[in-house]
MARBA-144259 format. One record per residue: x, y, z of N, C-alpha, C in turn; residue in one letter; residue number from 1. Coordinates in steps of 0.001 Angstrom, whole numbers. Layout:
BEGIN
[pt [X,Y,Z],[X,Y,Z],[X,Y,Z],'A',NUM]
...
***
This chain:
BEGIN
[pt [823,-1197,0],[0,0,0],[871,1268,0],'M',1]
[pt [1932,1246,799],[2823,2403,874],[3501,2645,-472],'M',2]
[pt [3893,1565,-1166],[4534,1721,-2471],[3551,2301,-3490],'M',3]
[pt [2293,1880,-3406],[1272,2404,-4303],[1082,3900,-4066],'L',4]
[pt [1042,4305,-2797],[911,5732,-2479],[2086,6522,-3023],'K',5]
[pt [3299,5975,-2879],[4488,6646,-3384],[4443,6769,-4909],'R',6]
[pt [4024,5685,-5568],[3940,5690,-7027],[2919,6729,-7494],'A',7]
[pt [1767,6769,-6848],[754,7755,-7208],[1242,9166,-6947],'L',8]
[pt [1946,9346,-5861],[2502,10649,-5525],[3492,11103,-6591],'S',9]
[pt [4354,10189,-7047],[5326,10518,-8092],[4630,10907,-9380],'T',10]
[pt [3594,10158,-9749],[2839,10463,-10962],[2186,11829,-10841],'V',11]
[pt [1595,12115,-9691],[937,13394,-9477],[1932,14546,-9548],'L',12]
[pt [3074,14391,-8886],[4095,15439,-8911],[4566,15663,-10344],'V',13]
[pt [4778,14593,-11102],[5210,14726,-12492],[4159,15438,-13328],'S',14]
[pt [2900,15108,-13103],[1819,15739,-13857],[1719,17219,-13540],'A',15]
[pt [1845,17567,-12275],[1790,18972,-11872],[2976,19727,-12453],'V',16]
[pt [4164,19126,-12384],[5353,19778,-12933],[5202,19983,-14435],'A',17]
[pt [4704,18979,-15133],[4529,19091,-16579],[3524,20185,-16920],'A',18]
[pt [2482,20308,-16130],[1452,21308,-16409],[1938,22722,-16136],'A',19]
[pt [2923,22865,-15260],[3341,24211,-14873],[4558,24717,-15625],'S',20]
[pt [5183,23892,-16452],[6401,24325,-17114],[6132,25361,-18189],'F',21]
[pt [7107,26194,-18388],[7203,27120,-19510],[5880,27704,-19973],'A',22]
[pt [5166,28287,-19052],[3911,28902,-19427],[2797,27893,-19609],'G',23]
[pt [3144,26612,-19603],[2162,25543,-19662],[1676,25187,-21045],'G',24]
[pt [1130,26137,-21758],[458,25778,-22993],[1376,25807,-24205],'E',25]
[pt [1118,24894,-25122],[1820,24908,-26388],[3167,24218,-26434],'G',26]
[pt [3670,23757,-25303],[4986,23123,-25270],[4843,21613,-25404],'W',27]
[pt [5568,21040,-26345],[5623,19593,-26508],[6783,19046,-25691],'L',28]
[pt [6721,17762,-25363],[7852,17117,-24690],[8445,16011,-25561],'T',29]
[pt [7834,15737,-26700],[8302,14685,-27600],[9075,15271,-28775],'S',30]
[pt [10321,14851,-28920],[11153,15269,-30047],[10487,14894,-31365],'W',31]
[pt [10004,13652,-31458],[9392,13184,-32705],[8176,14029,-33090],'D',32]
[pt [7357,14379,-32113],[6183,15214,-32398],[6607,16618,-32820],'K',33]
[pt [7630,17157,-32170],[8113,18493,-32522],[8645,18514,-33955],'A',34]
[pt [9400,17497,-34332],[9941,17417,-35690],[8804,17289,-36703],'V',35]
[pt [7842,16429,-36403],[6704,16247,-37312],[5935,17563,-37497],'A',36]
[pt [5694,18278,-36411],[4987,19567,-36484],[5802,20592,-37263],'E',37]
[pt [7122,20591,-37049],[8000,21519,-37751],[7950,21255,-39255],'S',38]
[pt [8000,19985,-39636],[7927,19635,-41064],[6577,20034,-41654],'K',39]
[pt [5524,19800,-40888],[4168,20086,-41368],[3918,21588,-41528],'K',40]
[pt [4429,22384,-40595],[4120,23819,-40576],[5204,24702,-41190],'T',41]
[pt [6424,24171,-41297],[7536,24984,-41767],[8129,25882,-40699],'G',42]
[pt [7655,25736,-39471],[8177,26543,-38363],[9435,25896,-37787],'K',43]
[pt [10272,26725,-37172],[11448,26205,-36471],[11020,25565,-35159],'V',44]
[pt [11927,24765,-34601],[11731,24191,-33271],[12512,25051,-32286],'I',45]
[pt [11856,25488,-31240],[12499,26206,-30155],[12614,25202,-29016],'L',46]
[pt [13813,24657,-28827],[14031,23587,-27847],[14649,24171,-26579],'A',47]
[pt [13868,24147,-25508],[14339,24675,-24228],[14874,23540,-23370],'E',48]
[pt [16168,23599,-23061],[16806,22670,-22126],[16806,23375,-20778],'F',49]
[pt [16107,22799,-19801],[15877,23497,-18541],[15990,22569,-17338],'T',50]
[pt [16245,23134,-16219],[16187,22436,-14940],[15041,23050,-14145],'G',51]
[pt [13843,22590,-14407],[12631,23254,-13930],[12523,23408,-12422],'S',52]
[pt [13056,22457,-11685],[12844,22515,-10235],[14088,22945,-9447],'D',53]
[pt [15125,23400,-10149],[16326,23804,-9420],[17070,24992,-10046],'W',54]
[pt [16870,25265,-11313],[17680,26253,-12033],[17081,27655,-11911],'C',55]
[pt [17765,28515,-11195],[17314,29888,-10969],[17102,30635,-12292],'Y',56]
[pt [18081,30587,-13199],[17988,31338,-14450],[16918,30768,-15370],'W',57]
[pt [16684,29447,-15273],[15590,28835,-16046],[14249,29407,-15600],'C',58]
[pt [14087,29520,-14293],[12838,30061,-13747],[12661,31525,-14140],'K',59]
[pt [13753,32282,-14151],[13683,33690,-14563],[13293,33803,-16034],'K',60]
[pt [13866,32954,-16885],[13526,32961,-18300],[12048,32633,-18493],'L',61]
[pt [11584,31644,-17749],[10165,31266,-17799],[9282,32452,-17422],'E',62]
[pt [9577,33078,-16286],[8736,34171,-15784],[8803,35416,-16658],'Q',63]
[pt [10015,35772,-17066],[10208,37039,-17759],[9936,36976,-19260],'E',64]
[pt [10020,35780,-19853],[9818,35669,-21300],[8694,34693,-21634],'V',65]
[pt [8878,33418,-21325],[7955,32389,-21810],[6536,32515,-21275],'F',66]
[pt [6362,33067,-20100],[5017,33204,-19523],[4285,34464,-20003],'A',67]
[pt [4954,35278,-20825],[4336,36528,-21247],[3435,36339,-22461],'T',68]
[pt [2456,37194,-22551],[1533,37176,-23691],[2296,37459,-24989],'K',69]
[pt [3244,38372,-24922],[4034,38733,-26102],[4767,37513,-26676],'E',70]
[pt [5416,36741,-25796],[6114,35538,-26254],[5133,34522,-26819],'F',71]
[pt [4048,34276,-26100],[3078,33262,-26538],[2500,33602,-27902],'K',72]
[pt [2204,34867,-28128],[1683,35299,-29426],[2736,35086,-30511],'T',73]
[pt [3958,35480,-30234],[5060,35309,-31178],[5287,33832,-31481],'W',74]
[pt [5340,33009,-30438],[5633,31585,-30602],[4572,30881,-31431],'A',75]
[pt [3334,31239,-31223],[2239,30612,-31975],[2431,30787,-33483],'K',76]
[pt [2954,31928,-33880],[3169,32228,-35299],[4480,31676,-35841],'K',77]
[pt [5490,31519,-34983],[6848,31296,-35479],[7539,29997,-35108],'N',78]
[pt [7078,29296,-34088],[7889,28182,-33593],[7061,27026,-33050],'A',79]
[pt [7667,25870,-33100],[7171,24690,-32398],[7973,24642,-31107],'I',80]
[pt [7299,24639,-29984],[7966,24713,-28684],[8222,23313,-28143],'L',81]
[pt [9475,23055,-27781],[9882,21751,-27246],[10531,21959,-25892],'L',82]
[pt [9986,21302,-24888],[10413,21447,-23500],[11210,20211,-23090],'Y',83]
[pt [12491,20390,-22799],[13384,19292,-22437],[13893,19539,-21019],'L',84]
[pt [13310,18834,-20072],[13547,19105,-18658],[14592,18167,-18062],'D',85]
[pt [15382,18710,-17145],[16408,17982,-16412],[16252,18295,-14925],'F',86]
[pt [15130,17846,-14341],[14853,18171,-12938],[15738,17366,-11988],'P',87]
[pt [15881,17873,-10779],[16619,17140,-9751],[15679,16458,-8766],'Q',88]
[pt [14537,17066,-8473],[13614,16481,-7495],[12474,15706,-8147],'R',89]
[pt [12046,16145,-9310],[10942,15500,-10006],[11482,14361,-10855],'T',90]
[pt [10842,13216,-10769],[11291,12051,-11536],[10563,12010,-12873],'K',91]
[pt [11341,11972,-13951],[10762,11839,-15287],[10593,10364,-15614],'L',92]
[pt [9636,10055,-16489],[9512,8669,-16932],[10769,8321,-17734],'E',93]
[pt [11152,7054,-17701],[12428,6606,-18273],[12583,6985,-19744],'A',94]
[pt [11528,6822,-20526],[11601,7121,-21963],[11868,8604,-22205],'K',95]
[pt [11198,9464,-21441],[11385,10903,-21571],[12784,11315,-21125],'L',96]
[pt [13243,10748,-20020],[14587,11042,-19525],[15644,10636,-20557],'K',97]
[pt [15471,9451,-21144],[16422,8967,-22150],[16426,9893,-23377],'A',98]
[pt [15241,10317,-23810],[15158,11240,-24946],[15890,12537,-24625],'Q',99]
[pt [15596,13124,-23468],[16197,14404,-23097],[17707,14290,-22954],'N',100]
[pt [18169,13212,-22307],[19612,12999,-22146],[20301,12852,-23505],'D',101]
[pt [19652,12122,-24408],[20223,11929,-25744],[20335,13236,-26514],'G',102]
[pt [19312,14076,-26419],[19343,15369,-27108],[20378,16308,-26488],'L',103]
[pt [20503,16275,-25168],[21515,17110,-24510],[22917,16696,-24954],'A',104]
[pt [23118,15407,-25103],[24425,14901,-25555],[24656,15284,-27022],'K',105]
[pt [23642,15072,-27860],[23754,15385,-29291],[24123,16848,-29515],'K',106]
[pt [23470,17737,-28774],[23687,19168,-28967],[24725,19761,-28011],'Y',107]
[pt [25388,18886,-27252],[26480,19305,-26353],[26054,20431,-25404],'K',108]
[pt [24907,20206,-24749],[24382,21200,-23807],[25277,21213,-22571],'I',109]
[pt [25745,22388,-22207],[26657,22504,-21069],[26099,23321,-19914],'Q',110]
[pt [24983,23994,-20110],[24414,24792,-19041],[22935,25021,-19277],'G',111]
[pt [22275,25480,-18246],[20837,25711,-18306],[20534,27135,-17866],'Y',112]
[pt [19568,27783,-18457],[18788,27316,-19589],[19569,27480,-20892],'P',113]
[pt [19363,26554,-21796],[19849,26679,-23163],[18636,26510,-24051],'T',114]
[pt [18441,27439,-24965],[17338,27361,-25904],[17941,27321,-27303],'V',115]
[pt [17702,26213,-27991],[18207,26062,-29347],[17100,26353,-30353],'L',116]
[pt [17471,27011,-31423],[16580,27204,-32562],[17045,26190,-33599],'V',117]
[pt [16137,25263,-33946],[16474,24153,-34836],[15529,24128,-36026],'L',118]
[pt [16034,23660,-37168],[15126,23445,-38290],[14519,22042,-38170],'N',119]
[pt [13663,21679,-39106],[12954,20400,-39008],[13876,19191,-39174],'S',120]
[pt [15101,19430,-39652],[16084,18344,-39764],[16901,18207,-38481],'K',121]
[pt [16697,19143,-37556],[17461,19124,-36314],[18753,19905,-36380],'G',122]
[pt [18962,20646,-37469],[20168,21470,-37588],[20027,22704,-36707],'D',123]
[pt [21100,23015,-36004],[21097,24169,-35096],[21262,25462,-35887],'K',124]
[pt [20289,26349,-35725],[20316,27648,-36384],[20787,28751,-35448],'L',125]
[pt [20575,28539,-34160],[20951,29544,-33180],[20817,29013,-31773],'G',126]
[pt [21356,29775,-30827],[21303,29384,-29422],[21100,30618,-28565],'Q',127]
[pt [20184,30484,-27614],[19891,31572,-26687],[19893,31023,-25266],'L',128]
[pt [19836,31926,-24331],[19700,31582,-22925],[18924,32693,-22257],'G',129]
[pt [19135,32831,-20979],[18500,33936,-20271],[19218,35227,-20632],'Y',130]
[pt [18437,36281,-20830],[18991,37622,-20950],[18002,38589,-20320],'M',131]
[pt [18490,39564,-19580],[17576,40512,-18955],[16874,41356,-20008],'P',132]
[pt [15676,41799,-19669],[14959,42693,-20565],[13671,42121,-21117],'G',133]
[pt [13355,40870,-20752],[12091,40281,-21170],[12000,40024,-22661],'G',134]
[pt [10766,39864,-23151],[10571,39516,-24555],[11080,40571,-25534],'P',135]
[pt [11092,41840,-25118],[11547,42882,-26044],[13033,42737,-26377],'S',136]
[pt [13790,42101,-25526],[15210,41826,-25789],[15400,40414,-26352],'K',137]
[pt [14617,39450,-25842],[14803,38042,-26188],[14304,37717,-27592],'W',138]
[pt [13129,38199,-27943],[12521,37839,-29224],[13327,38296,-30449],'L',139]
[pt [13935,39490,-30448],[14762,39851,-31604],[15945,38897,-31818],'P',140]
[pt [16480,38374,-30743],[17576,37404,-30862],[17073,36100,-31468],'E',141]
[pt [15892,35675,-31074],[15291,34468,-31653],[15005,34695,-33143],'A',142]
[pt [14537,35880,-33473],[14249,36220,-34873],[15509,36136,-35739],'E',143]
[pt [16633,36604,-35214],[17900,36539,-35962],[18226,35087,-36326],'K',144]
[pt [18038,34180,-35375],[18336,32767,-35622],[17383,32182,-36651],'A',145]
[pt [16116,32546,-36563],[15118,32017,-37498],[15447,32441,-38933],'I',146]
[pt [15958,33628,-39101],[16276,34121,-40445],[17384,33318,-41113],'K',147]
[pt [18141,32558,-40342],[19205,31727,-40936],[18684,30388,-41429],'T',148]
[pt [17387,30109,-41249],[16858,28778,-41583],[16808,28467,-43064],'K',149]
[pt [16816,29456,-43895],[16684,29224,-45339],[17933,28615,-45934],'K',150]
***
């Protein structure tokens, strides 16, 4: 019974964490789905590598940029959002953890937050992180990377 309670608790914590990440709406956690959407729409993939439950700068990026109406409006028109989490307290399901670890290794991620702008083939067009100034500073940098996709 105690193990069942623990298992349910872990599932609940994971569900709550997933629902609260990066503004919540519009973010995929599956690489394959993000690539498929990118191919279908012609939009770039904005892949956020984050430590949701421990990374101070990740939380600042979330609050100051990703949670804003300005970012959400921009993202809807321009990008497929991919959320790649590396939590310390929250346990990810094994398949998701393996996917995220593999992508971090492939793209040689060395710090968090790292946000990659990728084309539908997975080619890196640009890289961003936290920068002060909110969406008015962050979005022009993302736009520069998107312009290299052609």
